[in-house]
C-alpha positions in Angstrom: -31.2 -60.7 79.9 -27.9 -59.2 78.7 -27.1 -55.7 79.9 -25.0 -53.2 78.0 -22.1 -53.9 80.3 -22.4 -57.6 79.3 -22.3 -56.8 75.6 -19.3 -54.5 76.1 -17.5 -57.2 78.1 -18.1 -59.8 75.3 -16.8 -57.4 72.7 -13.3 -57.2 71.3 -13.4 -53.4 71.8 -12.9 -51.4 74.9 -15.7 -49.2 76.2 -13.8 -46.0 75.3 -13.4 -47.2 71.7 -17.1 -48.0 71.4 -18.0 -44.5 72.9 -15.7 -42.9 70.3 -17.4 -44.7 67.5 -20.8 -43.7 68.8 -19.6 -40.1 69.0 -18.1 -40.0 65.6 -21.0 -41.7 63.8 -23.7 -40.0 65.9 -25.3 -43.3 66.8 -26.4 -45.0 70.0 -23.8 -46.9 72.0 -25.3 -50.3 71.4 -25.3 -49.6 67.6 -21.7 -48.5 67.8 -20.8 -51.7 69.6 -22.4 -53.8 66.9 -20.8 -51.8 64.1 -17.4 -51.7 65.8 -17.5 -55.4 66.6 -18.1 -56.3 63.0 -15.3 -53.9 61.8 -12.6 -54.9 64.4 -12.3 -58.4 62.8 -10.8 -57.2 59.5 -7.7 -55.1 58.8 -9.8 -52.6 56.8 -12.3 -52.3 59.6 -9.6 -51.7 62.2 -8.1 -49.0 60.0 -11.6 -47.4 59.8 -12.0 -47.5 63.5 -8.6 -45.9 64.0 -9.5 -43.1 61.5 -12.8 -42.5 63.2 -11.2 -42.1 66.6 -8.4 -39.9 65.3 -10.8 -37.8 63.2 -13.0 -37.2 66.3 -10.0 -36.1 68.2 -9.1 -33.6 65.5 -12.7 -32.2 65.5 -12.6 -31.8 69.3 -9.3 -30.0 69.1 -10.6 -27.6 66.4 -13.6 -26.8 68.5 -11.6 -26.1 71.6 -12.4 -29.3 73.5 -8.7 -30.1 74.0 -9.3 -32.2 77.1 -11.5 -34.6 75.2 -9.2 -34.5 72.2 -6.3 -35.7 74.4 -8.5 -38.5 75.7 -9.4 -39.6 72.2 -5.8 -39.5 71.1 -4.9 -41.8 74.0 -7.8 -44.1 73.0 -6.5 -44.1 69.4 -2.9 -44.8 70.5 -4.1 -47.7 72.7 -6.2 -49.1 69.9 -3.4 -49.0 67.4 -1.0 -50.5 70.1 -3.4 -53.4 70.6 -4.0 -54.2 66.9 -0.6 -53.2 65.5 0.0 -52.3 61.9 -3.4 -53.7 60.8 -4.9 -50.6 62.5 -2.4 -48.0 61.4 -3.4 -45.4 58.8 -1.7 -42.6 57.0 
């Protein structure tokens, strides 16, 4: 039987990215992994993931959760760094 860890390890996303998708979309982690895994394979999907992570950081900052906002910005920057301009957004 596959565990959640196995699924994360097989994914092209990092755990922090999956958690950010789950947080942004208000969905379970496994559902976020499935959704993110399908999105990460297209330029449009990568941009959407980048926007989700960045938007969640903005929400955290506005609500006073600056520590988590900084973490999400690092996750966003690492994601964009890994996928280059296909993950950049305006």
